[in-house]
C-alpha positions, 0 to 999 in steps of 0.5 A, a space after each residue: 499499499 502507498 501513502 506520501 510522506 511530507 517531512 516538515 520543517 527542519 525534517 526536510 534537511 533529513 528526507 524528501 517527500 516521496 511515495 512510499 510503499 508500505 505494508 498493511 499493518 504497519 504502525 506509525 512508530 515502527 514506520 518511524 524507526 524505519 526511517 533511521 533518523 537521529 533520536 534527537 529529533 523527537 518525531 511525531 507523524 500527522 495523518 491527515 492534517 491529525 496528529 497519530 499515535 504510535 500505534 496508529 495506522 495508516 490506509 493507502 493513500 494517505 498523507 503522513 507529515 514526519 514533524 520534529 518537536 525539537 526546538 534549540 535555544 
């Protein structure tokens, strides 16, 4: 099944927007792990505009925004 990954903000430095083939039972948490992003970025996902929990699942054609809650100062 295909979903569209969309990096937001600093995440554009680590990945590009792309369509991704995933398994039907893949969770948001597992997807984040597979992206091999630095732990310090504190990643969260938004699914079709709403925040999704790590155990949330996807459906064909979903738009998944990858956002970092990491902030510096």
